[in-house]
N, C-alpha and C positions, 0 to 999 in steps of 0.2 A: 673654788674650794679645792684644796689639795687633799689627796688621799693620805691617810695616816701611814706612817712608815710600816711596811710589812702587810698592809691591807690594800686590796684593789677593789675596783667597782664590780668585778666578776662575782663577788659575794652576793650581790643583788640580782644579777642577771642569770646566774647558774640555776637557781630553782625554777625559773620560768622556762629555761631550755630543757631541763631534765624531764619535766612532765610530758611534753610531746614525744620525746625519745622513748620514755618508758611505755607510753600508750601504743606507739607504733611497734615497739618490740613485742608487747603482749599480743597485738593483732597478728603479727607475722608468725609467732609461735602457735597461736590458736589456729591459723589457717593450715599450718603443717600438720598439726594434730588432727584437725577435721579431715584433711585429705587422706590421712593414714588409717582412719577408722571406717572406711567404706567396704569392709570385707563382706557384708551381707548384700551389697549392691551388685547385681549381676553385671552391670556395665563396668564395674571396677574390677571384674575378674573373680569376685567371690561367688560362692554357691548360694542360690536362692531356692526356696521350696516352691514346687509347682505341682499341679494335679498330675497324678500318675498316668492318666489317659494321654495327656500331652507328651509326657516323657516316652511312653511306649510308641505313640503315633510317629514321633520323630524318627524312630527306627523301623517304621513300617509294621508295627505289631499292635495287637489289641490285648486287653487284659484277659488272661486265661480264666476259664470257668473255675469258680471256687477259690480264686486267689485273693489274698488279703494284701493290699498294697501298703508299703511302709517307706518312709524316707525317699521321696522322689524329689530330685533337685535338677537345676540347670546352672551351668557355669558358662559365661560368655566372655570372650576375649578375642584373640585373633581367630580362634575356632570356637565352636559351640559344642558342649558336651552335656547330655542328659543322662541321669542315672536313676534307677528304680530298684528297690528291694521288694520282692514279693514272696509271701509264704503261700504255698499251694499244695494240693494233694500230690504226693510223690508219683503216684501211678499215672498222672496226666502230663508229666513233664515232657517225655519223648513225643507224645502225640502233639502237644502244643508247639514244640520246636519244629516238628515235621510239617505241621499244618501252616504255621506262620512263615517258615522259610523253606518251601518245598524244593527249591533248587540248590540249597546249601549242602555242603559236605556233611557227612555223618558227625555227630558230636564226638569229641575225643573223651576218652575215659582214663587218661594217664595219671590221675590223682595228683598228689603234691600241691603245687600252687593252683592247679586247675580245680580242685575239688572233686566231686563225683563225676561231673560232666562239664565240658567246655565247648562252646561253639563261637566261631568268628565268621561273620558274613560280610562280604563287600558287594559292590555292584557287579564285580566280575564273577562272583561265585554264588549268587542267589539272593541278593538283597532286592526286595520288590521295588518297582519303579516309584511307588508312592512314598518311599522313605526319603526324608531330607538328609539323613545321615549318610556319611561315606562308609562308615564301618559300624557294625553292631557286634558286641561281645556279650555272651551270656555265660555266667559261671553258676553251676548248680552245686549246692551242698545238701546232703541229706541230714535233716535235723533229727528225725527218728524214723521209725518204720512207715509212718503215714505221711510225713510232712517233708517238703523240700523248700529250701531257700534259694530263690533265683536272684542273682545280682546282674541286672541288665544295664548295659552301657551303650549309648549310641552317640557318635560324635562325628564332626567334620574334620577334614585334614587340610 
């Protein structure tokens, strides 16, 4: 049987070839989209919520008396970084910093990006041996006359 002039047998075969190609294309696109949506997966480098006690312990600290923990996270990749935001009585901040990191330098009070107080502690200048972190940074902002906001960050390098 000869094909009609201008018509080939591909007209019958093409629909059968198109279906697997389209299915494979949708699978490949779906895999890429799935891989890009892992921002909440700490293994993928995204931040994940964690208990604040764990975030503080990574930096060799305990929760300050009277502190309300907020927004504690971990982010893992090449390095590990824990963060915690705490609201606590303003009058207890210096005592907690001195008691938690007794060998550390005095907190800076230069304002600006630092806030009211800043402290950076490493193993070389006062980080306790129990800390898994290599560096701890604490930034303190005064919310009002009674309350301070501590931004705690502990990370490896």
